[in-house]
C-alpha positions as CSV (number, residue, x, y, z in Angstrom):
1,X,0.0,0.0,0.0
2,X,1.4,3.5,-1.0
3,X,1.2,6.5,1.2
4,X,1.1,10.1,0.2
5,X,4.4,12.1,0.5
6,X,4.4,15.5,2.1
7,X,4.4,18.9,0.6
8,X,7.1,21.1,1.8
9,X,5.7,24.8,1.6
10,X,7.8,27.9,2.4
11,X,6.1,29.7,5.4
12,X,6.7,32.1,8.2
13,X,5.4,31.9,11.7
14,X,4.7,35.4,12.9
15,X,3.2,37.2,15.9
16,X,1.3,40.4,15.1
17,X,-0.2,42.3,18.0
18,X,-1.9,39.7,20.3
19,X,-2.3,37.2,17.7
20,X,-0.1,34.8,15.7
21,X,-0.4,33.0,12.4
22,X,1.2,31.2,9.6
23,X,2.2,33.6,6.7
24,X,2.5,32.6,3.1
25,X,3.6,34.3,-0.1
26,X,0.9,33.5,-2.7
27,X,3.4,32.1,-5.3
28,X,4.9,29.7,-2.8
29,X,1.4,27.9,-2.3
30,X,0.7,24.8,-4.5
31,X,-0.8,26.0,-7.8
32,X,-4.3,24.6,-6.9
33,X,-4.3,26.5,-3.6
34,X,-3.3,29.9,-5.2
35,X,-6.9,30.6,-6.1
36,X,-9.8,30.6,-3.6
37,X,-11.7,27.4,-3.2
38,X,-12.0,24.1,-1.6
39,X,-8.4,23.0,-2.0
40,X,-6.9,26.2,-0.6
41,X,-9.2,25.9,2.5
42,X,-8.3,22.2,2.9
43,X,-4.6,23.0,2.8
44,X,-5.0,25.8,5.5
45,X,-7.0,23.6,7.7
46,X,-4.3,21.0,7.6
47,X,-1.6,23.5,8.2
48,X,-3.4,24.6,11.4
49,X,-4.5,21.2,12.5
50,X,-8.2,21.5,12.1
51,X,-10.7,20.2,12.6
52,X,-9.5,18.9,15.8
53,X,-12.2,17.4,18.2
54,X,-9.6,17.5,21.0
55,X,-9.2,21.2,20.6
56,X,-5.5,21.1,21.0
57,X,-4.1,21.4,17.5
58,X,-1.4,18.8,18.3
59,X,-0.9,17.8,14.7
60,X,-0.7,21.3,13.3
61,X,0.7,25.0,13.7
62,X,-2.4,26.3,15.5
63,X,-2.6,27.1,19.1
64,X,-6.3,26.1,19.6
65,X,-7.6,29.7,20.3
66,X,-9.0,32.2,18.1
67,X,-5.9,34.4,18.5
68,X,-3.5,31.5,17.3
69,X,-5.6,29.7,14.5
70,X,-4.8,32.0,11.7
71,X,-3.4,32.2,8.2
72,X,-2.4,35.0,6.0
73,X,-1.6,35.0,2.2
74,X,0.4,37.9,0.8
75,X,1.4,39.0,-2.7
76,X,2.6,42.1,-4.5
77,X,-0.3,44.3,-5.0
78,X,-2.3,44.5,-8.2
79,X,-2.9,48.1,-7.5
80,X,-0.5,50.8,-8.4
81,X,-1.2,52.8,-5.1
82,X,-0.5,49.9,-2.9
83,X,2.5,47.8,-2.0
84,X,1.0,44.5,-0.9
85,X,-2.4,42.6,-1.1
86,X,-3.2,40.9,2.1
87,X,-5.7,38.0,2.5
88,X,-6.7,36.6,5.9
89,X,-8.3,33.3,7.0
90,X,-9.6,32.6,10.3
91,X,-9.5,28.9,10.8
92,X,-12.1,27.1,13.0
93,X,-10.7,24.9,15.7
94,X,-13.3,22.1,15.7
95,X,-15.0,22.3,12.3
96,X,-13.9,22.1,8.7
97,X,-14.4,25.8,8.0
98,X,-12.2,28.7,7.1
99,X,-13.9,32.1,7.6
100,X,-12.8,34.6,5.0
101,X,-15.5,37.3,5.9
102,X,-13.3,39.9,7.9
103,X,-9.7,41.1,8.7
104,X,-7.3,40.5,11.6
105,X,-6.4,43.9,13.0
106,X,-3.6,42.4,15.0
107,X,-2.0,40.4,12.2
108,X,-2.1,43.5,10.1
109,X,0.9,44.7,12.1
110,X,3.0,41.9,10.8
111,X,2.0,42.3,7.2
112,X,4.4,45.3,6.4
113,X,7.5,43.5,7.9
114,X,6.8,40.1,6.2
115,X,6.1,41.9,2.8
116,X,9.6,43.8,3.1
117,X,11.5,40.7,4.2
118,X,10.1,38.6,1.4
119,X,10.8,41.2,-1.4
120,X,7.2,42.1,-2.1
121,X,7.7,45.8,-1.7
122,X,9.7,48.1,-4.1
123,X,13.2,48.7,-2.6
124,X,12.7,52.3,-3.8
125,X,10.0,52.7,-1.2
126,X,12.0,51.4,1.9
127,X,14.5,53.6,3.7
128,X,17.7,52.1,5.0
129,X,16.9,53.7,8.4
130,X,13.7,55.3,9.6
131,X,10.2,54.5,8.9
132,X,8.8,52.6,5.8
133,X,5.4,53.4,5.0
134,X,3.6,50.2,3.5
135,X,0.3,50.6,2.0
136,X,-1.5,47.4,2.3
137,X,-4.8,46.3,0.4
138,X,-7.0,44.2,2.8
139,X,-8.5,41.9,0.2
140,X,-11.2,40.4,2.6
141,X,-12.9,43.8,3.1
142,X,-11.5,45.9,0.4
143,X,-9.9,48.5,2.6
144,X,-6.5,50.2,2.8
145,X,-4.2,49.9,5.9
146,X,-1.0,52.0,6.1
147,X,1.7,50.3,8.3
148,X,4.6,52.3,9.5
149,X,7.4,49.9,9.8
150,X,10.7,50.9,11.6
151,X,13.8,50.1,9.6
152,X,17.5,49.7,10.9
153,X,20.6,49.1,8.6
154,X,18.3,48.1,5.7
155,X,16.3,45.5,7.7
156,X,12.9,45.4,9.6
157,X,13.5,46.4,13.2
158,X,11.6,44.1,15.4
159,X,13.3,44.6,18.8
160,X,12.4,47.6,20.9
161,X,11.0,48.8,24.1
162,X,7.3,49.2,23.0
163,X,5.1,47.3,25.5
164,X,1.7,45.9,24.4
165,X,-0.7,44.5,27.0
166,X,-1.5,40.9,26.2
167,X,2.2,40.3,24.9
168,X,4.8,39.3,27.2
169,X,7.9,40.9,25.8
170,X,8.5,44.4,24.6
171,X,9.4,45.0,20.8
172,X,9.5,47.8,18.2
173,X,6.4,49.9,17.9
174,X,4.5,49.8,14.6
175,X,1.8,52.4,14.0
176,X,-1.1,51.1,12.1
177,X,-3.7,53.2,10.3
178,X,-6.9,51.8,9.0
179,X,-8.5,54.2,6.5
180,X,-12.0,54.5,5.9
181,X,-12.6,51.7,8.3
182,X,-16.4,51.2,7.6
183,X,-17.0,47.7,6.3
184,X,-19.1,46.8,3.3
185,X,-20.6,49.8,1.3
186,X,-19.4,52.4,3.8
187,X,-22.5,52.6,6.1
188,X,-21.1,52.8,9.7
189,X,-24.3,51.9,11.2
190,X,-26.2,49.3,9.0
191,X,-29.6,49.9,10.7
192,X,-29.3,53.7,10.5
193,X,-29.2,54.0,14.2
194,X,-26.7,54.7,16.8
195,X,-28.5,52.5,19.4
196,X,-31.0,49.8,18.4
197,X,-33.5,47.7,20.4
198,X,-32.1,44.2,19.8
199,X,-34.6,41.5,20.7
200,X,-32.9,38.4,22.0
201,X,-34.7,35.3,23.0
202,X,-34.2,34.6,26.8
203,X,-32.8,38.1,27.4
204,X,-35.5,40.5,26.2
205,X,-34.6,43.8,24.5
206,X,-31.0,45.0,24.7
207,X,-29.9,48.4,24.0
208,X,-27.1,47.7,21.3
209,X,-24.8,49.7,19.0
210,X,-24.1,47.7,15.8
211,X,-21.2,49.1,13.8
212,X,-19.4,48.3,10.7
213,X,-15.9,49.7,11.4
214,X,-12.8,47.5,11.2
215,X,-15.1,44.5,11.6
216,X,-18.9,44.3,12.2
217,X,-19.4,44.4,16.0
218,X,-22.3,44.5,18.2
219,X,-21.9,46.5,21.5
220,X,-24.1,46.0,24.5
221,X,-24.0,47.2,28.1
222,X,-22.4,44.8,30.6
223,X,-25.0,45.2,33.1
224,X,-27.8,44.4,30.8
225,X,-26.4,40.8,30.4
226,X,-25.3,40.2,34.1
227,X,-21.7,41.4,33.8
228,X,-19.5,44.0,35.2
229,X,-17.1,44.6,32.4
230,X,-14.1,43.5,34.6
231,X,-14.4,39.8,33.6
232,X,-11.4,37.6,32.6
233,X,-11.4,34.6,30.4
234,X,-12.3,31.9,32.9
235,X,-15.2,33.9,34.1
236,X,-16.9,33.3,30.9
237,X,-15.2,30.7,28.8
238,X,-15.8,27.9,31.4
239,X,-19.6,28.8,31.4
240,X,-21.3,27.0,28.6
241,X,-24.6,28.7,29.3
242,X,-22.9,32.2,28.9
243,X,-21.2,31.1,25.7
244,X,-24.6,30.0,24.3
245,X,-26.0,33.5,25.2
246,X,-23.4,35.3,23.5
247,X,-23.7,33.2,20.4
248,X,-27.7,33.9,20.5
249,X,-26.9,37.6,20.7
250,X,-24.4,37.4,17.9
251,X,-26.8,35.4,15.6
252,X,-29.7,38.0,16.1
253,X,-27.4,40.9,15.8
254,X,-26.1,39.5,12.6
255,X,-29.7,39.2,11.3
256,X,-30.4,42.6,12.2
257,X,-27.3,44.1,10.7
258,X,-28.1,42.4,7.3
259,X,-25.1,40.1,7.5
260,X,-27.2,36.9,7.3
261,X,-30.6,36.2,6.0
262,X,-31.6,33.7,8.6
263,X,-30.3,32.6,12.0
264,X,-29.0,29.3,10.7
265,X,-26.3,31.1,8.7
266,X,-24.7,32.5,11.6
267,X,-22.9,29.1,12.3
268,X,-21.1,29.6,8.8
269,X,-20.0,33.0,9.7
270,X,-18.1,32.6,12.9
271,X,-15.5,35.4,12.5
272,X,-18.0,38.0,12.0
273,X,-19.8,39.9,13.6
274,X,-18.1,40.3,17.0
275,X,-19.9,40.8,20.2
276,X,-18.6,43.2,22.9
277,X,-19.9,44.3,26.2
278,X,-19.0,47.7,27.8
279,X,-19.0,49.3,31.1
280,X,-17.9,52.6,32.8
281,X,-14.5,52.8,34.3
282,X,-13.6,50.6,37.4
283,X,-10.3,49.2,39.0
284,X,-9.7,45.5,38.4
285,X,-6.7,43.1,38.2
286,X,-5.6,42.1,34.8
287,X,-4.8,38.5,33.7
288,X,-1.2,39.2,34.2
289,X,-1.7,40.4,37.7
290,X,-1.3,44.0,36.9
291,X,-3.6,46.4,38.6
292,X,-5.7,48.5,36.2
293,X,-6.8,51.6,38.0
294,X,-10.0,53.3,37.4
295,X,-8.3,56.5,36.5
296,X,-6.2,54.6,33.8
297,X,-9.2,54.0,31.5
298,X,-12.1,55.8,29.8
299,X,-14.3,52.6,29.8
300,X,-14.2,48.7,30.1
301,X,-14.5,46.6,27.2
302,X,-14.7,42.7,26.7
303,X,-15.1,41.0,23.5
304,X,-15.9,37.6,22.1
305,X,-14.0,36.0,19.3
306,X,-14.9,32.6,17.6
307,X,-17.1,31.8,20.5
308,X,-14.8,32.5,23.5
309,X,-13.9,35.6,25.4
310,X,-10.7,37.2,23.9
311,X,-7.7,37.3,26.1
312,X,-6.9,40.9,25.2
313,X,-8.6,42.7,22.4
314,X,-8.8,42.1,18.6
315,X,-7.3,44.8,16.4
316,X,-10.3,45.1,14.3
317,X,-12.7,45.3,17.3
318,X,-10.4,47.9,18.8
319,X,-11.1,49.9,15.4
320,X,-14.8,49.5,16.1
321,X,-14.3,50.6,19.7
322,X,-12.4,53.7,18.8
323,X,-14.8,54.6,16.1
324,X,-17.8,54.1,18.3
325,X,-16.3,56.0,21.2
326,X,-15.9,59.1,18.9
327,X,-19.5,59.2,18.1
328,X,-21.7,60.7,20.7
329,X,-24.9,58.7,21.4
330,X,-23.5,55.1,20.9
331,X,-23.4,52.8,24.1
332,X,-19.5,52.8,23.7
333,X,-19.3,56.7,23.9
334,X,-22.0,56.6,26.8
335,X,-19.9,54.2,28.7
336,X,-16.8,56.6,28.2
337,X,-18.6,59.5,29.7
338,X,-20.5,60.8,26.6
339,X,-18.0,63.5,25.6
340,X,-16.8,64.2,22.1
341,X,-13.3,62.6,21.6
342,X,-10.8,61.7,19.1
343,X,-9.1,59.0,21.2
344,X,-10.0,56.5,23.9
345,X,-8.2,54.3,26.3
346,X,-10.1,51.2,27.2
347,X,-9.5,48.3,29.7
348,X,-9.6,44.7,28.4
349,X,-8.7,41.4,30.1
350,X,-5.0,41.8,29.7
351,X,-4.7,45.5,30.3
352,X,-5.3,48.6,28.4
353,X,-5.1,50.0,24.8
354,X,-5.3,53.6,23.3
355,X,-7.1,54.0,20.0
356,X,-7.3,57.3,18.0
357,X,-10.2,57.9,15.6
358,X,-11.6,60.5,13.2
359,X,-15.3,60.6,12.8
360,X,-17.5,63.3,11.3
361,X,-21.2,63.9,10.7
362,X,-21.7,64.7,7.2
363,X,-25.2,65.2,5.8
364,X,-26.6,63.7,8.9
365,X,-24.7,60.4,8.5
366,X,-21.6,59.5,10.4
367,X,-18.4,58.6,8.6
368,X,-15.0,57.7,9.9
369,X,-11.9,58.6,8.0
370,X,-9.3,56.9,10.0
371,X,-8.4,54.8,13.1
372,X,-4.9,54.7,14.5
373,X,-3.3,52.4,17.0
374,X,0.2,50.9,17.8
375,X,0.9,47.4,17.9
376,X,4.2,45.3,17.4
377,X,5.2,42.3,15.4
378,X,8.0,39.8,14.9
379,X,9.0,36.6,13.2
380,X,8.9,33.7,15.4
381,X,10.2,31.1,12.9
382,X,10.6,30.6,9.1
383,X,11.0,27.5,6.9
384,X,8.9,25.1,5.4
385,X,5.4,23.7,6.4
386,X,5.0,20.0,5.8
387,X,1.5,18.9,4.8
388,X,0.4,15.5,3.5
389,X,0.1,15.9,-0.4
390,X,-3.4,14.2,-0.6
391,X,-4.9,17.0,1.5
392,X,-5.3,19.1,-1.7
393,X,-5.6,16.2,-4.1
394,X,-8.6,14.9,-2.4
395,X,-9.8,17.8,-0.2
396,X,-12.4,16.7,2.4
397,X,-13.4,20.4,2.9
398,X,-17.0,21.0,1.6
């Protein structure tokens, strides 16, 4: 009996912000996986080690969390005003499913450095020392991201003293700009309202802000669902009843936002929308043991990702938080004190994060031009990924 050999695919394992994933240059993928479809999905599932009923990713590169079960495909941009095209896949842990419906804001911080190191950026656009401004086309949502990458002696500078809550060690600071962050057709508020009455079975009517900025996100008040906003992962992720409640909120919110046509479609759109709950400032102890004082933050935010409470904050959700905080009348802005603002510092399970946002009311409709935040990124390992060849010859993914 013959057995399939293994494919050996060039790949780089990178941390970006509080996430990490496997990065590929498009041209390094097997030819059948260079275009969207079942074979590409099957390959990435096998790279990560999904679906895994044990939820450990023992036989793959994933980390069995939403933050560590990710893949990125990059190529030289087809657009003359961009440097690199960036495609992100969120890999389900326990299902044969790759979600291409949104971006990863954290891994966006790693795209520029990877693109430079792999020769995807015109050398004339890269200074030997200083800051390289890399224009990224985010292909999932058709938006522009500008990454400011520090350069030293002609190489990407990865080490530094910038500290990011949720990441153990300091690194070089990377400023990320998300331009025109409204998702889809540009409508920040798909229902036309800053606050909606969201009817959720078992919970009644929740006051919710549903916004398309960075990533479609549903914001509710913590006290309306029985929480304080100071929760850590174990407070929610070990509670099956709570997880089911959040999924119900997510499904009904997705329906009201027009992202799905019936509730049954929510299970096939796991990455979006996100659900987050907000509260007014309070002192608490972060997961690292660090004390976050009430005076350190403008509000508290906790967010769900792929059915679990995130250990810090998704970068795309931070874009949504910054945008909503800048617009008077949203539940996020109200939790932050209700003032007009162009930046907000919020508390999350691992610490705090500051996000700047520019939002304006034009013709009675809110628009956002830019959201800015600082992250860090670095290469963890590079080499070749080994994947059984029959994965793409006979993909089981449907």
